[in-house]
C-alpha positions in Angstrom: -11.6 -2.5 -0.5 -11.9 -6.2 -0.6 -8.7 -6.6 1.5 -9.9 -4.2 4.1 -13.1 -6.2 4.3 -11.3 -9.5 4.6 -9.1 -8.1 7.4 -12.3 -6.8 9.2 -14.0 -10.2 8.8 -10.9 -12.0 10.3 -10.7 -9.7 13.2 -14.4 -9.8 14.0 -14.3 -13.6 13.8 -11.4 -13.7 16.3 -13.2 -11.3 18.6 -16.4 -13.4 18.6 -14.4 -16.4 19.8 -13.4 -14.6 23.0 -15.8 -13.7 25.9 -14.7 -10.1 25.8 -16.5 -9.4 22.5 -20.0 -8.8 24.1 -18.6 -6.8 27.0 -16.5 -4.4 25.0 -18.6 -4.1 21.9 -20.8 -1.3 23.3 -18.7 1.5 21.9 -16.1 -0.2 19.7 -15.4 0.5 16.1 -13.0 -1.6 14.0 -11.2 0.4 11.3 -9.4 -1.5 8.6 -7.6 0.0 5.6 -5.5 -0.9 2.6 -3.5 1.0 0.1 -2.3 0.1 -3.4 -0.4 2.0 -6.1 -1.6 2.0 -9.7 1.1 2.5 -12.3 0.3 2.4 -16.0 -2.9 0.5 -15.1 -1.2 -2.2 -13.0 -1.8 -2.5 -9.3 1.4 -2.5 -7.2 1.4 -3.8 -3.7 4.6 -4.2 -1.7 7.6 -5.2 -3.9 8.6 -8.8 -3.5 12.4 -8.1 -3.9 14.9 -5.3 -4.1 15.0 -5.8 -7.9 11.2 -5.2 -8.1 11.5 -2.2 -5.8 14.2 -0.7 -8.1 11.9 -1.3 -11.1 9.0 0.3 -9.4 10.9 3.5 -8.4 12.7 3.8 -11.7 9.2 3.7 -13.3 8.0 6.6 -11.1 11.1 8.7 -12.0 10.0 11.6 -14.1 6.4 10.2 -14.2 3.4 9.7 -12.0 1.5 7.1 -10.1 -1.9 6.9 -8.6 -2.5 5.8 -5.0 -5.8 4.2 -4.0 -6.7 3.8 -0.4 -9.7 2.0 1.1 -11.3 2.2 4.5 -13.9 0.0 6.2 -15.4 0.9 9.6 -17.3 -1.9 11.4 -19.5 -1.1 14.4 -18.9 -4.2 16.6 -22.1 -3.7 18.5 -24.5 -3.4 15.5 -22.5 -5.1 12.8 -23.1 -2.0 10.6 -20.3 -1.4 8.1 -19.4 1.7 6.1 -16.5 1.9 3.7 -15.2 3.7 0.7 -12.1 4.6 -1.2 -10.1 7.7 -2.1 -7.4 8.3 -4.7 -4.5 10.7 -5.1 -2.0 11.2 -8.0 1.7 11.7 -7.3 4.0 13.3 -9.8 7.7 12.8 -9.6 10.8 14.7 -10.8 13.6 12.5 -12.2 15.0 10.3 -9.4 18.8 9.7 -9.8 20.1 6.1 -9.6 22.1 6.9 -6.5 19.0 8.1 -4.7 17.2 4.9 -5.7 20.1 2.8 -4.5 20.0 4.7 -1.2 16.3 4.1 -0.7 16.6 0.4 -1.5 19.6 0.0 0.8 17.6 1.4 3.7 15.3 -1.6 3.3 11.9 0.0 3.9 10.9 -0.2 0.2 9.9 -3.8 0.6 7.4 -2.8 3.4 5.2 -0.3 1.6 2.8 -0.4 -1.3 4.5 0.6 -4.5 7.9 0.5 -2.8 8.1 4.2 -2.1 7.1 6.4 0.9 6.0 9.9 0.0 7.0 11.3 3.4 10.5 9.8 3.5 13.2 12.6 3.6 15.1 11.1 0.7 11.9 10.8 -1.4 10.3 14.1 -0.6 12.6 16.4 -2.7 11.7 14.3 -5.8 7.9 14.7 -5.4 6.8 17.4 -7.9 3.1 17.5 -6.9 0.3 15.6 -5.2 -3.2 15.9 -6.6 -5.4 14.7 -3.7 -4.5 14.5 -0.1 -1.1 13.3 1.3 -2.9 11.3 4.0 -4.5 9.2 1.2 -1.0 8.6 -0.1 0.3 7.7 3.4 -2.4 5.1 3.9 -5.4 6.5 5.8 -7.6 9.1 4.1 -8.7 11.2 7.1 -11.9 12.7 5.6 -13.1 9.4 4.3 -12.3 7.7 7.6 -14.2 10.3 9.6 -17.2 10.0 7.2 -17.2 6.2 7.6 -17.0 6.5 11.4 -19.9 8.8 11.6 -22.0 6.6 9.2 -21.2 3.5 11.2 -22.2 5.0 14.6 
């Protein structure tokens, strides 16, 4: 949740430097979020190269990974902040090398935590099960976000 908090701090700081902050703050909530993948106890953010993306995906093949998503809601009028985290486990069937090559050649693997998008049409057939919610895996846990919004108001 530290990254979501740092993002919120940076945005609030930027808003305070403009004259619009006080005018618009009467009903404005700032929602920040971050997602990481945990594989064998190691946190995986976005892969730094195609080789690292390949290593990540090969590791998931026939195995599992945990996704941890954090949300922080900041009430810009009161300064009140509410946040939390949610987790989900994703279990994978064996992913063939040609599928991994196809995913990497598309280029999106470098732009997502852990290098893999659950909802991608090429990935989806290799997802055996999700324990938790798919919205957590996709980056914004809905129930947690709603809870934080209500608490921040």
